[in-house]
C-alpha positions in Angstrom: 3.8 -11.5 40.6 7.3 -12.8 39.9 10.3 -11.4 41.5 13.5 -10.9 39.5 16.9 -10.4 41.0 18.0 -6.7 40.7 21.3 -7.6 39.1 19.3 -8.8 36.0 17.2 -5.7 35.9 20.1 -3.3 36.2 21.6 -4.1 32.7 18.2 -4.0 31.1 17.5 -0.6 32.7 20.8 0.7 31.5 20.2 -0.6 28.0 16.8 1.1 28.0 18.3 4.3 29.2 20.7 4.3 26.3 18.3 3.2 23.6 15.2 5.3 24.4 16.9 8.7 23.7 18.1 7.4 20.4 14.6 6.3 19.4 13.2 9.7 20.5 15.7 11.5 18.2 15.1 9.4 15.1 13.2 11.0 12.2 9.6 10.3 11.7 8.6 7.4 9.5 8.5 3.7 9.8 10.9 1.4 11.6 13.0 0.9 8.5 14.2 4.5 8.7 11.9 6.1 6.1 10.5 9.6 6.6 6.9 10.7 6.1 6.6 11.5 2.4 4.6 14.2 0.6 5.8 14.0 -3.0 2.7 12.1 -4.2 -0.6 13.9 -4.9 -3.0 12.8 -2.2 -6.2 14.2 -3.8 -8.0 12.8 -6.7 -10.8 10.5 -7.8 -9.3 7.4 -6.3 -8.5 9.0 -3.0 -11.8 10.7 -2.5 -14.3 8.0 -2.9 -15.1 4.3 -2.4 -15.2 1.7 -5.1 -17.0 -1.5 -4.4 -19.3 -4.3 -5.3 -22.3 -5.6 -3.3 -22.6 -8.9 -5.1 -19.4 -10.7 -4.4 -18.9 -14.4 -3.3 -16.6 -16.1 -0.9 -13.6 -17.4 -2.8 -13.9 -14.8 -5.5 -10.8 -12.8 -6.5 -10.8 -9.0 -7.2 -8.3 -6.5 -8.5 -8.3 -3.1 -6.8 -6.3 -0.3 -8.4 -4.4 1.9 -5.9 -4.3 5.7 -6.7 -2.1 6.3 -9.8 1.1 7.9 -8.5 1.4 11.6 -9.4 4.8 13.1 -8.4 4.0 16.7 -7.4 7.6 17.4 -6.3 10.5 18.9 -8.2 12.6 15.7 -8.1 12.0 12.2 -9.5 11.0 9.4 -7.1 11.4 5.6 -7.3 8.5 3.7 -5.8 9.9 0.6 -4.0 6.7 -0.9 -2.4 3.0 -0.4 -2.0 0.4 -1.8 0.4 -3.1 -1.6 1.6 -2.7 -0.6 5.3 -6.1 -1.7 6.7 -7.3 -5.0 5.4 -10.3 -6.4 7.3 -10.8 -10.1 8.1 -12.6 -11.7 5.3 -10.2 -10.2 2.7 -6.8 -11.6 1.9 -4.2 -9.7 -0.2 -2.8 -12.3 -2.5 -0.2 -10.0 -4.1 0.5 -6.5 -5.5 1.3 -5.8 -9.1 2.3 -2.8 -11.2 1.1 -2.5 -14.8 1.3 -0.1 -17.7 -2.0 1.8 -18.3 -1.7 1.2 -22.0 -1.1 -2.6 -21.6 -4.2 -2.9 -19.4 -6.4 -0.9 -21.7 -6.8 1.9 -19.1 -7.3 1.9 -15.3 -9.5 -0.9 -14.0 -10.6 0.7 -10.6 -12.1 -2.6 -9.5 -12.3 -5.8 -11.6 -13.2 -9.4 -10.9 -10.8 -12.1 -11.9 -11.9 -13.7 -15.1 -14.5 -11.0 -15.8 -15.2 -10.0 -19.4 -13.5 -6.6 -19.1 -10.7 -7.6 -16.8 -7.2 -7.6 -18.3 -5.3 -10.9 -18.0 -2.7 -9.6 -15.6 -0.9 -12.9 -15.6 0.1 -12.2 -19.3 1.0 -8.5 -18.8 4.5 -7.3 -17.8 4.6 -6.8 -14.0 6.6 -3.6 -13.3 6.6 -4.2 -9.5 9.6 -6.5 -9.7 11.9 -3.4 -9.6 11.4 0.2 -8.5 9.1 2.3 -10.7 10.4 5.8 -11.5 8.0 8.7 -11.6 9.5 11.9 -13.0 9.1 15.3 -11.2 5.7 16.9 -11.9 4.4 13.9 -13.8 1.8 11.2 -13.4 3.0 7.7 -13.7 2.1 5.5 -16.7 2.4 2.6 -14.3 -0.4 1.9 -11.8 -0.4 -0.5 -8.9 -3.1 -2.9 -7.9 -3.9 -5.3 -5.1 -5.1 -8.8 -5.9 -7.7 -9.6 -3.2 -9.5 -12.8 -2.3 -12.7 -12.9 -0.3 -12.3 -15.5 2.4 -15.4 -14.7 4.4 -18.0 -11.9 4.4 -15.9 -8.8 5.2 -17.4 -6.6 8.0 -15.8 -3.4 6.7 -13.9 -2.0 3.7 -10.1 -2.2 3.0 -8.5 1.2 3.0 -5.4 3.4 3.1 -2.8 3.0 0.4 0.8 3.2 1.4 3.6 4.1 -1.1 7.2 3.6 -0.1 9.7 5.5 -2.4 13.2 6.8 -2.6 14.0 10.4 -3.5 17.4 12.0 -3.6 18.9 9.0 -1.7 16.3 9.1 1.2 13.5 6.6 1.9 10.0 8.0 2.3 6.6 6.4 3.1 3.4 8.1 2.3 -0.1 6.9 3.1 -3.2 8.3 1.3 -6.9 7.7 1.3 -8.2 4.9 -0.8 -11.1 2.5 -0.1 -12.6 -0.7 -1.5 -15.8 -2.2 -0.2 -16.6 -5.8 -1.1 -19.9 -7.2 0.2 -20.9 -10.8 0.0 -24.4 -11.1 -1.6 -26.9 -12.8 0.6 
């Protein structure tokens, strides 16, 4: 055990005494100052099941559609960021994108890169480059997806979709159920 002179600890203790009450009084949410959100519908097909494939290969790239944002509140929102919260080893998130349902020919829940029915996302307009507005009481025509690469056989599924958004000048973060299971064929 190391000994530290008390004159060094005293300023640290004083700083901790001043900062801890401020942290305890801050609103819930993440470190960036956002509050827990509830404007987005958290129930639906994409948030109540598991999509997956049992015949994947290491090195293969997949697109996984996050739940389509449905704003159940009485005010519009602007989605500023999305993320899969739990990504197991063996899966790497390459990027996130946002695409118009019509441009993609519908919602590809799970699609392999280069597959016969997979849209060429590289040629479609990516709406994730700026906030996506979702009107009050409406479902978005823009959906988000995660581009995933299998780097090793995953031991578990990737899950929990987080949406960060602004509403009436306040930042919110809302996490909802979603799950994708990609198994490497033996």
